[in-house]
N, C-alpha and C positions, 0 to 999 in steps of 0.2 A: 412388765418386768425388764430390768436393765439388761442390755445386751452385753455379752462378755467381750472383753478386749481382744481375746484370741479369735473370736468370730469376726470381729471387725477387721482385724489384720488379715485373716484368711480371705475375707470378702474383697478387700482392696488388692491383695496380692493376685487373686484370681482375675480381677478386673483388668489390671495393667498387663498381665500375661496374655489375656485374650486380645487386648488391643495391639500387642507387639508381636506375638509369635504365631506361627501357623497352627492350624487345628491339630494336625498330626505331624510328627517328626519325619515320617516317611510314608509315602502313599501306599506301600505294601505291608505296613505294620499290622499287627493283630487288631488294633483299634479298641483294645480293652479300656484304655484311658486316653483322653485327649492330652496333647502336649502341654497346654496351659494348666490343666489339672495337676499334672505331675510337677511342673515348675512351681506352682503355688505351694505344693507340699515341700519342695526343697527350700523355698524361702521361709516357710514355717520352721523347718529344721534349723536354719541359720539363726532365725529370730529367737528360738527357744534354746539354742546352743545344745542341741541333743545330738546323739549319734543316730545313724539311719535305723538301727534296730529299736532304739528308744522312741523315735518318731512313729514307727510302725505301730508300736503298742499304744502310744498316745492317741493316734488316730482311731484305733479300735475302741478306745474308751470315750471318744468325743463325737457323739452322733450329730451335734449341731454343726461342727466344722465339716463333717462329711456331707451334710445336707447343703451347706453353702458351696462347697466345691463340687457338688453333683457327683459324688463318688458312690457307686453302687457297691463297691467292695474296696478294701484298703490295699494299696500297692505294696508289693514285697519290698523289703529294704534293699535288695539288689537292684530292683527296678528304679528306686529313688537314686541310688548311686549312679547308675548309668544315665539317668536324666541329668544329674549334675555334670557328669563328664561330657555330655553332649553339648551343654551350653558353653559358648565361646565368650571371650572377654568382650567382644563387640556386642553380643546379645545382652550381657549384664549391663553394659552402658546404655543400651536401648531401653531396657526395663527401667533404669533410673531416669532416663529422659522422659519416658512416658509418665512416670509418677510426678515429675516436676511440672510437666505441661498440664497434667490433670489438676495440680494444685495452683496453677497460674502464678508461678513464682516470678517476682520482679524485685531485683535488688539494686541498691545504689553503692553499696560497699561490701566487699568480700574479704575474707581472711584465709590465708593459705598456710599449711604446715605439713610436715611429713612425720611419720612414726614407724617404728619397727614392730614386726610380729614374729614371735618365736616359731622356729621351724622344727622344734622337738617337744617332747612331753616332760622334760626334766623340770622339776620345781626349782624355785629360787633358793630354797634351803639346800637342795642337793648341789646346786651350782656353787653355793658359797662353801660347802664342806669339801667339794671336789677341788676348789681353787682354780677352776678354769674359767675362761671367758668365751663368749660366743663370738666367733669370727665373722659370721655372716647371718643375715636374717632377711625376711621378706619386708620390703619397704613400701608403704602406702602413702601417697600424697593426696590430700583432700582440700578442696576449696569450699568454704562454708559462707553462706549469706548471713550477714550480721543481723538482718531483720527477722528472717524466718528460722535461722539456725539449721537450715537444710543443706545437705551436701549437693552443690551444683556442679561439681566436677571432681573426678578422682582418677588416679593413675597408680600403677603398681610396678615395682622394679625390685632390684637387689641392693641390699645395704651391706656395709656402710658406703657412703659416697656423698658427693657435694649435692646440695639442694638447688644450686643456681640453675642447673639445666632443666629443672622441673617447672620453673616459673612460666615459660612461654606456652607449653602445652596445657597447663592448668588454667592459665589466663584465657586461652582460646575456648576452653570448655565453659568457663564462667561467663564469657561474653554473650552467650545465647540467653542468659536469664537475668540480664540487667535492664534497667530503664533506658530506653533509647530516646535520644534527642535528635529527631530528623533521621539521617542515615547513619549517624555515628552512635557508638555505644561507649560513652566515657564513664568510668567508675573508678573508685579508689580500691586498690589492692594492698592489703596490710600483710606484712610478713616480717620475720626476724632477720638478723644479719646474715644468716646462713644462705639466704636467697640473693645476696649481693653478687652481681655479675654483669656481663655485657647485655643480657636480655632485659634488664630493668628499664621500664618506661617512666615517663615523667609523672604519671599518675600512680606509680607504685611507691607506697610509703615503706621503704626498706632502709634501715640504718646502714650506712656505708661502713665497711671494715676499715679501721684506721691502721694502715700498714706503716710502720715506722713512727707512729705517734701523731701524725698530722695528715691532713687531706691536701692534695696538690691540684687535682683536676677541678675545674670550676663546676662541672656537673655534679661531682660528688659533694662539693661544698654546699651547693644549692639544695641537694637532697638531704644533707644533714640539717639544714635550716628547716626544710619541710617537715622532717621527722620531729624536730623540736616543737614546731607549731602544732603538729598533730597531737603530740603528747599534752601540750598545754590546753588544747581545746577538748580533749577527751576522745578524739577520734581513734588514736592509736590504741587506746585501752580496749577497743572493740576486738582487737586481735585475740584476746584471751578466749573468745567464744569458740574459736577453732580448737583450742586446747581443751575446752570443756567437751566438745563433740568427740574428740579422740578419747578422752577419759570415759565417756559414756559407752563408746564402742568396745573398749577393752574390758570394762567392768561388766557389761551386759552380755556381750557376744564372745568374750574371751580374748586374751592377749596373744594367742598363738593360733596356728592353723593345724588342722588334723590331717590334711592331705599330704602325702609323702612326695608325690611327683611335683616337679617345679611348675608344670603347666596348670595342674589343678590347684596348687597352692596359691598361685597368683589370682586365679578366678575366685578363690575363697575370700581373698582380701576385698575384692570388688563386691562380692555378695554381702559382706559385713556392712559395706557402705549403703547398699540398697536396703538391708534390714534396718539400719538406723533410720533411714528416711521413712520407712513404714512406721517405725515407732514414733518418730517425731511428728508425723503428719497429723496425729490426733491432738497435738498440743499447739498447732499453728492456727492463728486467727483466721487466715485465709481459707482454712479447711471448713467450708460451709456447705459441702455437698453431701449427698447420701447415695451410696452405691446400692442398687437393688439387684 
């Protein structure tokens, strides 16, 4: 009989949590559940776009998922919330890195872009009738490999703001998952004109902003020619894959965050990136493993 997609997602989430996190969050805890078991439940909550109460009821109805996660009983929704609050941004990055290393991702070209996530529950219709505009939102930056369409780097901050300052940290994260030639890791980074700034390197295909209608610096003129060649060869067209990834994240996992606190809201943005990679991992050609 065919195995359910939710069972496979739970199996993979539990596997990377076991590889990354300690068995128990505290040595003197009650040890009713292991920390990876609870974290896998939280990742399922983000993947299903459920509330904590809905996930508790869902786990009660799915005995196969409980068996995969080795749960003798279902955690309470408050336990799941405290588990999410205990996970730091660094630990979400570690979970994503463990998944990428498990899939053995190697890219030659990456695309980068940022997007905003709503920090309230007001609908678009209410906002249009109210006549107001959102003055701030949670901003997520994502680096996507054009071959696997997996997120190989992500960062979270506050919007609105310039994208130029995001290019250097996102490039540093992506460098770990590109094809290395000797000691160097050279790869093409595709981005829109919003990332034009002082941190742009010669391998970054970023259209320069034409201030005053013309380009003066020779480096910007050369970069404009590089962008035109990339458009003619079809390389720059691969940048749209990061737009597709962001669209999938918002349609499948929601375009807003439920957490009210700034600290938890930023972690939720990173959790959406990990949930997308879990979803995408079953459509990637390199995914030829079987977690038991």
